[in-house]
N, C-alpha and C positions, 0 to 999 in steps of 0.2 A: 606392451607390458604383458607377459605370457598369462592367460586365462586359467583361472582354478574352478573345476566343476565339482560340488559334493557327489557322494556315492550317488549312483541313480540304479533303478531296477534294472536298467540293462544288463547288469551284471550276475544278477540275480537269474536272468532266462534261461539260462543255460543247463538245464534239467536231466538228470539218468531218465530212462525210460521209466514208466509208471504205469501201471494198469487203470484200467476204468473206475475200479472200486476205490484206487488211490486217490483219484479225483475226486472223491468225497471231499477229502480235506480241504481244498481250496474255497469248498463252496458251505462250508458250515462255520458257524461260530466257534466258542471254544466247549460250551456244553455239548452241543450237538456231534460236535469235532470227537470227544472220547466216545461217544455212543458209539458213533460209526467207526473208530477203530478198535471198539471193544467186541464187534461181531466177528472180526476175524479171529481164528483159530490161532490157539497160543500155547498150545501144549507141546513143547518140543522134548523129543525122547531121545539117548543117545543112538547112534545108530552104528554101532563100533560090532563087529566080527571078532567072534569069540573062537578060539581056537578048541581042540579038544582039552578038558581037564583045564580051562580057562574061565575065569568069573568074570563078568563086568558089572563094577560097582558103580560107576556114575562116567560121565562124558569125559572123563580125565586118567582114569585108573581102571587097570583089570590085572587080578592076580592068578596064578596058574597053582594047583596043586603042587608042582612041583617046588615052587616059592619064588617063582621068575614074579618080577611085578612088571608091567606094560605102562608106561607113561605116554600120555598122550598130548602131543605137541601141536596147537592149532596155526603155527607161524611158519614160515618158509624159512629153513635154514639156508642160508646163504654166506657161512664164514663169521656170522657173528655170534655165535656159540648158543642160538636158543634151543638145541635141544640137549642140552647139558643145563642151563642155567633155570630152566622150568622144570625139569627134572628133580634138580639139587633142591629146590624151594619145594617139592613135594615128597622128596626123601627125609630131609630134616623135621617137616611136619609130622610124618607118618610113623618115623623112628626105625627106618629101612637100613636094610645091609646095600650100601652102595654096590656093592659086586654082582647085585641079583637085578640091577634095573636094565629093563630093555625102554627103547622108544620105538613109538608108532607115528606117523604123521596122521593128524585129523582128518577124516571124511568131512565133505561138505555139509554142514549142520548150521542152522541159527545159535545152538548153544555156544559155539566160537566166535561170535561176532565181535568184532573189536570196537567196541563204543567210544574207548576213551579216543579213538581217531575222529570218531564222529563230532565230539564236543571241542576238540584241540583243531580240525582242519575241515569243520563242516563247509568252508568256503571251494576248497577243491574235491571232496568226496560225498558231501551228502546235498541234498536239495534243500534251498531255503527259501522257497515261497508256496509252502503247504497251507501255510496258516498265516493270520495277519500280524504283524510286528507288534500290537498291542499284547498278546497273550505269549511272551516270550518263553514263559516257562511250559507250556503247553507246544511251543514253536521247536524247544531243545526235547521235548519227549518225542515228538512227533518224529524228528531224524532220527533219533535212538531207533522208536519203532520200526520205521521204512529199515534201517539199516539191518536190524533183526531178521526182521520178516524176509528180505532179501540176500541174508547169510556173508553179509558184510564183512568176511575174515581178512581182513586186510593186513599185510606185513609192512609197514611204515613209520616214518616218524620215530627211530628208535622208541619203539612203544611196547614191544612184546614184554617186558619185566614189568613196565609201569601199568600196562594193562592188565597183565594175567598172575601178577603175582599173589593177588587175594583172592581170585578164584580159584588157583591153584591149592592153597593152603586152605581154603574151605573144603574142595574136595579131599584132599589127604585127611584133614581133619575127621571128615564125615568118614571114609573109610576107616580110619584108625577107632572110631570109637565101634564101627560095626564088629570089628575085629577083637576088640575087647569085651564086648558083649559075647560073641561066640565063646570067646574061651571062659568068659565067667560062668557060662550056663554048664561048661563042661566041668569045671572047679565047684559050682555051686555056689559061686560069690557075687558080689557085689563088683559090676563093671568098670565103676567110677575109680575103687579102689586099685582097678588094673593100672599097668602103663604100656608103652611099647619102647624096645631097643633094638638096634642092629638086627631086624628081621623077626623079634621076637615078640610074643605079649609075655608079660612078666607080671605075677604076685607072689610077692616075698621071693622065694628061691622056687617057685614054680615057672616054667617055662614051656608057650606052645610056638611051633614054627607059623609063621604066616598063612604059610602054603596048607598047612594043618587045619586051620580053621575057616580058609578061605570060603570053601563050600558051603558051611552051614553062614559063615557071615553075609555070604551075599544076598539070603533068603530073609534077612532081617530088616527093620525098618530102622532107620537114623534118627537121632535127635533131630528137634525141631530147628536148633540152632545147633552150628559148628561147636565144638568142645575143643579149643585148640590145646596143643602138646604144652608143658610146663618148660621153662627153659632147660635146656640138656646140657649136662656137663661138658660134652665135647659135640657141639651141632655141626652140621655138614654145612648149614648156610655161613657164607662165608669163608670156606675153607678154599683153598685150590685146589679142586679136586681135577682130575685128567679129563679132558673132555672128551665125552663119549663117543662122538664121531671121529675122533683122531686116529686111533688104531687102523681103522679101514679104510681112512684117507691115506696114511701111511702104507698099508700094503696093497692098496689098489683096490680091495675088494668093496669099496663105497659104490654104489648104484647113482649114476647120473642119468638123464633122460637118454643121452647116447652109449650108456651100457647094455641099454635093455636090448635083448635078443629073442626072438621069436619066431616057429616055426614059418617056413615059407616067406621069411620076412625080405624085402628089398630095400634098398636105398636112394634118396632121393636129394637131388642138388638144384638151386632156385636161382635164378636171375630176375632182380626186378629194377624198374626204372628209376628214372632221377625223383626226387622228392619233389611234391607238388602233383599238379593235374594231371596224370601220367597215364597213357594206354599203350598196350601192346600191339605195334604196329606192323611187323612182319617178322618172319623166320626164315632161314635159310635150308627149309626142309629138307630139298635133294642132299646137301652135304651132310645135315646132321644126321640123317637116318642111316647114313654108313658107319655110325659111329660105334666102334669094339664095343660089345657089352649092354650095347642099351635095349631097354625093354619096353619102355612106355615113354611118353611126353603129355605132359600136362598144359593146355593154353588157358590161359584166364587174363582177364580185361588188363589186370596190373603186373602180373608177372607171369613167367615161363619156366617151368620144372621138367627136369630129365629122372628117369627111374631105370637104376640098371641095379647089377646083381653084387657091386659094392660103390661107395662114393665117390672114389676115383673117378671110375669109368663115368658116372654119370655127370661129373664137374666138368671132365676132360669135354663130353658131348655137346655141353652147354656152349663152348666156345666154336664149335662145328657149326650150330645153330645159328650163333652170332644174332641173338635178338634183337631186334630196333623198336625203341621207344620215342612216342611221340608227347611232349610236354605243352598244355595250354598255356598260355601266358609268357610271361617273361622269366629264365631259367634262373633260379636260384644262385646269388654267387656273394661271394664275401664283400665286394662292393656295394652291391646292393642292399647288403645287410647292413653294413655302415651307415649310408646314405639314410635309410629307412630309421635307423635309431637317432640320427642326427636330426630329421627332421622331427620326428616324436617330441623329440625334448624342448624343441623350438615351439610346437603347439601347446592347446590347451592340454591341462590335465586333470586328473583328481585327487582332491585333497582327501588321503586315507588316514591321516593321523595330525592332529595339532593337538598342541598345549600354549596355554596362552595367546599373545596376540603379537604373531612375527611383524605384521604389516608395522605395526606401531612403534617395535622396538626397534626395527630396521630403519625407520623414518629420520633422514638427515643425518646418518652414522655411516662411515666408512665400511665397505662390505668386503668381505675375502671372500672369492671363488677359486674353487679346483675343478677341472674336468675328468673323469676316469672312465674306462670302458674295460671291460671284459669279454673274451672271445666266447664262442658256444664251446663248451667242455663235454666233451665223451664219454660215454660210459667204460668201451673196452675193458669189459669182463674177460677173463682167462678162456672161459667156456663160451663159445659161439652158441648164438640161440640156434635151440634143439627141440625137436620132439621127435614121440614116436606113437602113431597111432594104427589101432587093427579095427575094421570092420567085422561087424558079423548080423548078418542081416540087417536088420531097421536100427540095429544098435551099434556103438563104438566106443572102444576104450581108447585111452589117450594118455602117455606119459611124458608130463611137462615141467620143468619149474616155473612156478609160478607165485607173485605176491597175492593174489586174488582169485582163488580157486573158483568162487561160485561165478562169479562175471568172465572167467575164461572159459568155463563150460558153457554159459550162455554165449558167449560168441559163437563157439563153435558149433552150438545149437543152433543160433540164426542164420550163420553161413551156410548150413548144409541141408537145414529143412528138417534135421532132426528133432525130437522133443528134448527139453533139458534132461529128463528123465532117462532116454535114451542115450545120454552120452556120461561114460564112469570116467571119472576123471584121476589120476595118481599123482597128484603132487610130488615132485621130485625135489631133492637138494638143487641149490645153484651155484654152479663153479663161478661165483661173483655175480653180481647182478647191479649195487646200486641204484635202484628202483627201475632196470631196464626191464625186469620182469612184471612189469605194470604192462608192459605190451605184449598182447596175444598172438600176433601174426602167425609167427612160427607155428602155434598150435592149430590155428583155423586152416593154415597151408596145408600142413602135414594130414588134417583129417578129410580135406578136399581131395588131395591127392591119392591116399589110402579109399576112399570112397570110389574113386574113379577108377582106379587101377584093380579094386577087390582083393585087395591081400593086405598084409602087416608092411605099413612104410614107415622109415627114419628117414626124415629130414633135417639135415645139418646145414645153416648157412655157414659158407666160407668165410675166413677172416676177411677177407679184401669184402665181401655181403655186409657183414656185420661192422664195419667201418663206417662203410659209405654211405650205406642206409639208417644208421644209426639215428634216433630222435634225440638231440642232444641238448642239455640244460641250454637255458635260453642266453644268447649273448646280451649285453645290457652297456648302457650309459649312465653316467650321472655328472649332474651340475650341483656340486656341493657350496652353498652360500652361506657367510656366518658373520654377527659383528660381534664385537667382544667388549668387555665391561673395562672398568679401569683398573681392575689387576690383571687383565689378560685374559680373563675366564670368558667363556663361551655365553653371551648373554641371548642371541637368538641364530638360529640354524634352520636353514630351508635345503631340503634335500629333494630334488629333482630325478627319477629313475625312470628311464627311458627303455622299456621290455615288454615284450608280448606277455600276454594273459594266459601263461602257460597251465592255471589251475581249470581254466576253462577249459581248454584243449585236452586235457587229460580226462577230464570228468564224461567230456563226450565220448572219447574215444574207450574209455571203462566203461562206461555204463550204456550208453546208447551203439557203442560197436561203429560210430561213425569214423570214415577214412579219415587218415591223418591230415591230408591238404583240404578236406572240407571242415574238420574240425578248427582248422587254422583259420578258415576265412569266416567263418559262422564267429569264432571269438575274437576277432582281431578288432581293436577298438574300445573292447570294453575294461571296465576297471577292475583291477583284481589287488585285495589287498594281499593275498599271500605272495605276489609278486615283489613286494617290497618289506616283506616281514624281517623283524631283526635288526634293521636301522637306528642306531644309536639308542637300542632297547635298554640297557642296562644305566645311560647315563642321564642325570638331573640336570637337565638344560631348561631353565624359564620359559622359553618361549621356542616352539619347535613344529615344524611341520613338513610332511613326508608326502609328497605328491608323485602318484602315480601317472606317466604317460607312456599309452598304450602304444607298442611300435609292432605296426602291419610290416613283419620282414618277409613274409611267405615260407619261410623255413618254418616246419612244426617243430614244436619244442616239448618236451618231458621234465618228468622229476629227476632228481641227482641227488647222489650223498650231500646232504646241506643244504640244496633248494637253494633259496631265495639268500638264506644266511651266508652262503658261499661267497657272493658278490657284495651285499650290504654290509656284510663284515670288514671286506676291502674296504670300501668308501668310507665308511666311519673310522677305521683305525687308521688308517693314512691320512685323511683329513686332519683329525686330532693331533696327530705327532707333526702336521704341518703348522696348525695352531700354535702348537706349544713352540714350536722352533720360533715362529713369529713373538709371540711374547715373552720369549727369553727366558722359557721354563723347561725345566727337566720334563721327559715323558711321562715317567712316573707320578712325579707330583701334579704333574697337570691332571691325570686322569684320576688320581686318589680324590682330589677337591671336588670331582662329580660324582662321587660312588659312594654318598653318604647314604642312600638309600638302598645301596646292593653290597652290603659287609661280605657276605660269602665272597661274593666276587673280588672285591678290596682284599679280602686275605691272600685268595690265588695270586694276586699280583701282587702283594708284599713279599709273600713266600718265594713266588719264582723268581724275582730281582735278588733275594737273599741268597735262594741255590743255584744260582746263575752267575752269581758275582757282579750284578749290574753295574757300571762303570758310569752311569747318567747319559748316555746315548749322544755324548758331547763328539765333535768332527772326528773322524780315525778311529772309534772303538769299534765301528763294524757290530753293534747291537742293536737289536732293535725288540719291541714291544706289541703285544697284541691282547686284547683279553674280550671274551664273549659269552654270554649266557643264552641257553635253548634249550628247551625240553627238560627245564626242572635241573641241570648240569650249570657248571660253570668252570670257565677253564682263563688262564692265563698263560701266555707262550713267550719265551725269550729266545731268540734266533741270533746264531753269530754266522752272517755271511758276507762275504766280499770277491770283488773281480777276479778269476782265476785263469790259468792258461788257457783253459778249455769254455770259458765264458764265466756265467753267475758259479760260486762254489758256496755251498752251504754247510758250513762245518760243525754245527751245534744244534739241537733244538731242545730248549730245558721248558717242560708242561708242569704245571700243577693245575688239578682237577679237584673238583666237589661235585661229586655225583651220589652223594646222599650214600644209604648203605650199600656194600658189594655183594652181592650174591657168591661171585667166583672173582676174586681179587685178579688172578691169572689171565682170565678172560677180559677182566675190565683193561688191562694193561695192554692186550693183545690191541681191544680196539680202540683204544688209542695211538697206539701206535700205527694199527694201520690207518687211523684218520689222519696222522701227521703226513706219513708216507704219500697218501692220497690226495692231502691238499698240497703237498708239495709237487705231484706230478700236475697238479692243476695249477701250480703257481709258475711253472716252469716248461707245462708241455699241454698233453690231455686235448689237444685241441688239432682241427687241420682247416686247409682254406676251404673255401667249397666254388664249384667253377660247373656250369652247367648240371645243375639242381642236385651233385653228389658231393661228399667230401673228397678231395684230391688225394687223401691218403690211403694206402690200400694193406700195409702191415704194420703193427706194432711199433717196430723200430722208425715210423716214419712220425709218429705222432711224439716225438721230443719227450720222452719220458725218462726220468730218471735211471742211471744203473747202479748198479751195487756202489761200485766204486765213487758216483756221487751222493751218496745216501749219508747223510749227516749221523755226527754220535746223536744217540736220544737218551736224555734223562727225564722220568715221571716220577712223581709224586702224587699220592692222593692225601687228600685234606680227610682226615676221619671224622665221620659224620653217622649219626642215626636217623637223618631223614628220610622218609620214601626215596626209594630207589630214582635218581632221575636217568635220563638217556645216554647213552655213550657211544651207540652206530657212528653218529655225525658231528658229535661236540669238537672232534680233535680237526676238522676239514676247515671252517670257516677263519681261523686264526692265522694258519701259516703264509698265505699269500702276502699277508700285511705286516706281519712281522720281518719276515725278509725283506720286502720293500723298505720299511722302514731302517733296516740293519743295511742295507745298500745305501740308502741315503746317507747314514752316517758315516759308510765306509767312504764314499766318493764325492759326497755334495751334492748328488744328482738325484732329482725324483723321478722315479719311473711311477706312471700314472696307468699304466695297462697290463692287463693280463693274457695270456702270459707275460712274464717280466722279460723274457729272452725275446719279446716283440721289440724292444726299444735298445740302441746299443748302449753296453755299458761304459 
């Protein structure tokens, strides 16, 4: 029988780099620990630049004498609409005119730390061994303090609105009070009798523009506590306002890292070796140096770059140099990955979650088992990895899209020998990311090249480079085993998941700047709760066990839209459908019987079956269900899919979502639609085989992504709610593949237990 080990300290040994002073934490008890941390400087001030006639009020707001309001957004805009959502929250609280709103990206500052992520996903992003387990409150506090002092401004886990709604409201309320104070002094009135509306401070029939009182207001001291605006008759919160980034994206004036142009700038292309322990072995120097337009070459242990007057010439020169790499150990291959996961599934695992007593519940009972598998999932954003770097003596400026700006800056500093203060980072919008921008390789490479050639350089990865060297979401295998009660319901469930411990790899790369192959080898074999999260989460099952069987696949892995939920929901929702069929039950009623502790998800499920015209999922209906909860949101999806002339054809996706209050319903809809299409891509493609340590695909067209003609009709309905906002960026992804797989089973009578679904003949 396969052994089970409880969680051990090994999973807690992968720590971000910490200074000597922070090591005091591990050597002090709770009282001494608090004193040690108190000695650190803690007074953080805004470090915003103000233009002429512009006044800084706090870390989130500036107001100009001309009336414009600059709102500071501390999260990476990668299509999720955060540069509209956070300003919309602030503008509503401030009583501003939406037409006067401008947006700036926040500089690196501890004031913008994403402490919500620290609490939710500390296994990935935060150290866990600073303090003893028995002082859990201090332990949580210490993680947050560490994050603040290292300016961990992460954009991840659908956390932007959930984290920053309250700070943004408080900042706007503070500025509103100051504006009213300044206006009240002008009128010789009580400021608390004033109000704000449409960019004016008002008192009866008196009005003053924000710009007219901004200078005076910026000199005043705000109230000790925020004084929030009374509910407005025409609130901006909840309106479908036009996205602030949309006009520039439509007319092409929006700046990405690849749009930066600097005096004397040149362009670089790069060739990297296979994933794994790889080094540059040789180049054809004689042939390469004859390349037209070539200016410089840069050789690195792990890559080779060419520099020219334009990117095309630089990329063409790479072919002439024909760099050769050598890799230590067996090259990564799809067959090797699959064998490693199968072996991990048979080996001992770590029990990461337990309810009841599964061993006793299953003893002497008939067990029902099913095996599932998912392939690695590529990010494949439209924008390939790009960075622009400009040296200036012992300083460097760099423009790059990043979901962790402070850690990106630190990685550049460490790789170049510059001080962190000597690196000025300009965070850019990302042309898609899906967590790919947590990898800072391109920024480090651009910095090294620029310092060597001593002039501004723009480095862009080719599409082939982007696909071949992408660090994908981990592949996984699952063995699901259940026993049923007399009524056919699930009495006991054991889920064994073979998957690499991705969170340890990510943390090592992100905070220690560890090379991907080294991080992968060091993490191998470690238990990782994040790698199995989301499995059977909403269901009430009396006896439940979730085991992580760490797979050493050799392939570095990373975060991806939906992360572990993107495969654990596939395992759960497909297996539940199979058990419902075995029990002779309708898939809807079977799920509903286990959702007594999840009323919000149950409501979504009932609503979607009503909206979509659920026919019971019987053979021939071609309908399938799936539901899931994550990041404070809930979704139910009904898919209609069947075999078509060109393979699997998804005809319709009907989704019902409860995501709490919606700041902007239009953006919420865009996020769910985007998540569903992203989930569809992962269901039918978004992967490649691995051979010789690299992905075999070279172009987007080789990834099996759905085309416009293959995209289904999509219907989305939101449940009205006054709950705090839930996450929207990821919730649409996990349910798509299982809903389609369940629909195909209803249509054909055959089960597909592997992703992408096209991997098995229909």
